[in-house]
C-alpha positions in Angstrom: 92.7 105.2 53.2 96.4 105.8 52.2 95.5 105.5 48.5 92.8 108.2 49.0 95.2 110.5 50.8 97.8 110.1 48.0 95.1 111.0 45.4 94.0 114.0 47.3 97.6 115.1 47.7 98.0 114.8 43.9 94.8 116.7 43.1 95.7 119.6 45.5 99.4 119.7 44.6 100.1 120.0 48.4 101.5 118.1 51.3 98.6 116.3 53.0 98.2 114.5 56.3 95.1 112.7 57.7 94.5 112.7 61.5 91.6 111.4 63.6 89.6 113.7 66.0 92.3 113.4 68.6 95.1 114.4 66.2 96.6 110.9 65.9 98.2 110.5 62.5 96.4 108.0 60.2 98.1 108.6 56.8 100.1 111.2 55.0 100.9 112.0 51.4 104.3 112.6 49.8 106.0 115.8 50.7 105.5 118.6 48.3 107.5 121.9 48.8 108.4 123.2 52.2 107.8 121.4 55.5 107.3 122.8 58.9 107.9 121.5 62.4 104.2 120.7 62.9 104.0 118.3 60.0 107.4 116.8 60.9 106.4 116.1 64.5 103.1 114.7 63.4 104.8 112.2 61.1 107.6 111.3 63.4 105.6 111.1 66.7 102.4 109.9 65.1 100.3 112.7 66.8 100.3 116.4 67.3 101.2 118.0 70.6 98.6 119.4 73.0 99.8 123.0 72.2 99.4 122.5 68.4 96.0 120.9 69.0 94.8 123.8 71.1 96.1 126.3 68.5 94.2 124.7 65.6 91.0 124.0 67.6 90.8 127.7 68.4 89.9 128.2 64.7 86.7 126.2 65.2 87.7 123.2 63.2 85.7 120.8 65.4 82.4 122.2 64.4 83.2 123.6 60.9 81.3 122.1 58.0 83.8 123.2 55.3 87.5 123.9 54.8 89.1 126.3 57.4 92.1 128.3 56.3 94.6 128.8 59.2 97.2 131.5 58.7 100.9 130.8 59.3 103.1 131.8 62.2 106.8 132.2 62.5 108.1 128.7 61.9 104.7 127.3 61.1 103.3 127.3 57.6 99.7 128.2 56.8 97.5 125.3 56.1 93.9 124.3 55.2 92.0 122.0 57.5 89.2 120.0 56.0 87.0 118.5 58.8 86.0 114.9 57.9 82.3 114.8 58.7 79.9 112.0 58.1 76.2 112.2 59.1 76.9 115.4 60.9 79.7 114.0 63.0 83.4 115.1 62.8 85.6 112.0 62.7 88.9 113.5 61.8 90.8 116.2 59.9 92.6 116.4 56.5 95.4 118.9 56.5 97.0 120.5 53.5 100.0 122.8 53.7 99.4 126.1 52.0 101.3 126.2 48.7 99.7 129.3 47.3 97.8 127.1 44.9 95.1 125.7 47.2 92.2 127.4 45.5 88.6 126.8 46.3 88.2 125.1 42.9 91.0 122.6 43.8 89.5 121.9 47.1 86.1 121.3 45.5 87.6 118.8 43.1 88.9 116.8 46.0 85.5 116.9 47.9 84.3 113.5 46.7 87.5 111.9 48.0 87.1 113.8 51.3 83.6 112.3 51.7 85.0 108.8 51.1 87.7 109.0 53.7 85.1 110.5 56.2 82.9 107.5 55.6 85.8 105.1 56.1 86.6 106.8 59.5 82.9 106.6 60.5 82.8 102.9 59.6 85.9 102.1 61.6 84.6 103.9 64.6 81.2 102.2 64.5 82.9 98.9 64.0 84.5 99.2 67.4 81.3 99.8 69.3 79.7 96.8 70.9 76.7 96.1 73.2 78.9 95.4 76.2 76.2 96.0 78.7 74.4 92.9 77.3 77.7 91.0 76.9 78.4 91.7 80.6 75.1 90.2 81.7 75.2 87.3 84.2 72.6 85.6 82.0 74.4 83.3 79.5 71.6 83.7 77.0 71.9 87.5 77.1 75.6 87.2 76.6 75.2 85.0 73.6 72.6 87.3 72.1 75.0 90.2 72.3 77.1 88.8 69.5 80.3 90.2 70.8 83.4 88.5 69.3 86.7 88.8 71.2 89.8 86.8 71.7 91.1 86.0 75.2 92.5 86.8 77.6 90.4 89.9 78.1 89.8 92.5 80.8 86.8 94.8 81.5 87.4 98.5 82.3 84.8 100.8 83.9 85.5 104.5 83.4 83.7 107.5 85.0 82.6 110.1 82.5 81.6 113.7 83.2 77.9 114.4 84.0 77.5 116.4 80.8 78.5 113.4 78.6 75.1 112.1 77.3 76.7 109.4 75.1 80.1 108.0 74.0 82.0 110.6 72.0 81.7 109.4 68.4 85.5 109.5 67.8 86.5 107.8 71.1 87.3 104.4 69.6 89.8 106.0 67.3 91.9 107.0 70.3 92.0 103.4 71.6 94.4 100.6 70.6 93.2 97.9 68.1 91.1 95.1 69.6 89.5 97.4 72.2 85.7 97.5 72.3 83.6 100.3 73.8 79.9 100.4 74.6 78.3 103.6 73.1 75.7 103.6 75.8 77.2 105.6 78.7 75.1 104.8 81.7 74.0 108.0 83.5 72.5 107.4 86.9 69.2 109.2 87.2 66.5 109.6 89.8 65.7 105.9 89.8 69.3 104.8 90.4 70.0 102.8 93.5 71.1 104.7 96.5 74.5 105.0 98.0 76.5 101.8 98.5 74.5 99.7 96.1 77.6 98.3 94.5 78.0 96.0 97.5 76.6 92.5 97.1 73.9 91.0 99.2 71.7 92.7 101.9 68.2 93.9 101.7 69.4 97.3 100.4 70.0 95.8 97.0 66.4 94.7 96.6 63.1 96.4 95.8 62.2 99.5 97.6 61.0 98.8 101.2 60.5 95.1 100.5 63.7 93.6 101.8 63.6 91.3 98.8 65.9 91.1 95.8 64.7 93.3 93.0 64.5 92.3 89.4 67.5 92.9 87.2 67.7 95.9 85.0 67.9 95.2 81.2 71.5 94.6 80.3 72.5 95.3 83.8 74.7 92.2 84.1 72.9 91.2 87.3 70.0 88.8 87.8 67.5 89.2 90.6 68.9 86.1 92.3 72.2 84.3 92.3 73.1 83.3 88.8 74.2 79.8 87.8 77.9 80.7 87.8 78.1 82.3 91.2 76.6 82.2 94.6 76.4 85.9 95.2 74.9 88.9 93.6 77.3 91.5 92.1 76.7 95.2 91.6 73.1 96.2 91.5 73.5 97.6 88.0 76.6 98.5 85.9 77.3 102.2 86.2 74.9 102.8 89.1 75.5 103.2 92.8 79.0 104.6 92.9 78.7 107.0 95.7 79.6 110.7 95.9 80.0 111.3 92.2 77.9 112.1 89.2 78.1 111.4 85.6 78.0 108.1 83.7 80.1 105.0 83.4 81.7 103.8 80.1 82.1 100.1 79.6 85.3 98.9 77.8 86.5 95.4 76.9 90.2 95.3 76.2 92.9 92.6 75.6 94.3 91.9 79.0 97.8 93.1 78.2 96.4 96.5 77.2 93.8 97.1 79.9 96.1 99.4 82.1 97.1 101.5 79.1 93.5 101.9 78.0 92.4 102.9 81.5 95.1 105.4 81.6 94.2 106.9 78.2 90.5 107.2 79.2 91.4 108.7 82.5 93.5 111.3 80.6 90.5 112.0 78.3 87.9 112.5 81.0 90.1 113.4 84.0 88.1 111.1 86.3 88.5 107.7 87.8 88.7 104.2 86.2 88.5 100.6 87.5 90.2 97.6 85.9 88.8 94.1 86.4 90.8 90.9 86.6 91.7 89.2 83.3 89.7 86.3 82.0 91.1 83.7 79.5 87.6 83.0 78.2 85.8 86.1 76.9 82.5 84.5 77.9 83.6 85.1 81.5 84.2 88.8 80.9 81.1 89.6 82.9 82.9 88.7 86.0 85.7 91.0 85.1 83.2 93.8 84.6 81.8 93.4 88.1 85.3 93.6 89.5 86.0 96.7 87.3 82.9 98.4 88.8 84.0 97.6 92.3 87.5 98.8 91.6 86.1 102.0 90.2 84.3 102.6 93.5 87.6 102.1 95.4 89.4 104.5 93.0 86.8 107.1 93.8 87.0 106.7 97.6 90.5 105.5 98.5 93.2 108.0 97.7 95.9 105.3 97.7 94.3 103.6 94.7 93.2 106.7 92.8 92.6 107.6 90.1 92.9 104.2 88.3 92.4 101.1 90.5 93.3 97.6 89.4 91.3 94.8 91.0 94.5 92.7 91.3 96.2 95.3 93.6 93.3 96.3 95.9 94.2 93.9 98.7 91.7 94.0 101.5 89.5 96.4 99.6 88.5 93.5 97.4 86.7 92.1 100.4 85.4 95.3 101.9 83.9 96.6 98.6 81.8 93.5 98.4 80.0 94.1 101.7 76.5 95.4 101.8 76.0 99.0 102.8 74.6 97.8 106.1 77.7 95.7 106.9 80.0 98.5 105.8 78.2 101.0 108.0 78.4 98.6 110.9 82.1 98.2 110.4 82.7 101.9 110.0 80.8 102.6 113.2 83.7 101.1 115.2 85.8 104.3 114.3 83.0 106.8 114.1 84.0 108.5 117.4 87.3 109.6 116.0 87.9 113.1 114.8 89.1 113.4 111.2 92.7 114.3 112.3 92.9 111.4 114.8 91.4 109.0 112.3 93.9 110.0 109.7 96.8 109.6 112.2 95.6 106.2 113.3 95.1 105.0 109.7 98.6 106.2 108.8 100.1 104.4 111.8 98.4 101.2 110.9 99.2 101.5 107.2 102.9 101.8 108.3 102.6 98.6 110.3 102.8 100.3 113.6 106.2 102.0 112.9 105.8 105.2 114.9 108.9 107.0 113.5 107.8 106.4 109.9 104.3 107.5 110.6 105.3 110.7 112.4 107.6 111.6 109.5 104.8 110.9 107.0 102.4 113.0 109.0 104.9 115.8 109.6 104.4 115.7 113.4 106.5 115.0 116.4 106.4 111.4 117.6 105.0 112.4 121.0 102.1 114.1 119.1 101.4 110.8 117.3 101.5 108.9 120.6 99.0 111.4 122.1 96.6 110.9 119.1 96.9 107.1 119.3 96.2 107.2 123.0 93.2 109.5 122.4 91.9 107.0 119.7 92.0 104.2 122.3 89.9 106.3 124.7 87.4 107.3 122.1 86.8 103.9 120.5 87.4 101.6 123.5 89.8 99.6 121.4 93.4 98.7 122.5 95.9 99.4 119.8 98.3 97.1 121.6 95.9 94.2 120.9 96.3 92.6 117.4 92.5 92.0 116.9 91.6 95.4 118.1 94.1 96.9 115.7 92.8 94.9 112.8 89.2 95.9 113.6 90.1 99.5 113.8 92.1 99.4 110.5 89.2 97.7 108.7 86.8 100.2 110.1 88.7 103.1 108.8 88.9 101.5 105.3 85.2 100.8 105.4 84.5 104.4 106.4 86.4 105.6 103.3 84.2 103.5 101.0 81.2 105.1 102.6 82.5 108.6 102.0 80.2 110.9 100.1 77.2 108.7 100.9 
């Protein structure tokens, strides 16, 4: 790719840089003539700033099918942007600083090389797609048939994508670190998706409609209709389905364990939504277990503010137990605090989260300590539970956490 950029730079007689769709620098030619701050920052920092990106994208480069001439500004030289398109998809951009000699004829002479570098970008992107839905199946035969090759330790990441995303953006893998695999099939819950709470294991609610029996597994769902040979319980009813209160799809990612948190953060930044990180697995063949944890962590991220917007399975504490409960069991536990008003419930939960320290809780809530005592006393009357009793306090605390997981149902 660097050789092609060098040859394009020679043909055009201009300073050339090559960036992916997210404006990450991939290669650059030798400097020819003047340089501006945009090129300098791109080379030094390996990517353009958000302001520069917005400025250039305003000229329609993302959908252009041919070179786009962008006029200069004070301190910014004019340049030509050549979208790198392959099979109708833009995978990156070739930039050439305007030298006064970038004629249409010169650009046409470089067109075959532009096509080659676009094809290379497309091949790299497609090479990082993988059928992770199948690889995350609880069925060993399905995992083997997926043909996914990865080195351990690995971690699965589940990322919520906007409702309008019908499929994985073609250039997404170029924004991720090396060794990260993404499934191009973004699951989008439809009318046949399981109802609220189906990410919990066990219980008749996870089975066929109205039968009370376990239902068959969905193709590539990563869940068998009964307990698989590796585990004694059922996991999420289907990857990407059943997360309550939100729409859109779920993107499946397999990352080296050391990079999982960074990848989750990058994708959260891209979509602006939640992500869940599973536990690491030394053997990639066990990544399906990490995927189940990632889906459950995603559910926590979308319902528990303390763990939003990116939840790591390893840090979820008691939520690792609660999120595995069936909807029926969660609802039963949440019923213990159902009589509380929202304000009193929030006050009690804050009090219990602060280990019963009234002063810290009152300061966190911004209320007088006597106001807090009044609300705690009111909570005891409404629930019939004694906050001076350890078991009652534990029950009420778990009930409030369970109610959060049922939020939006």
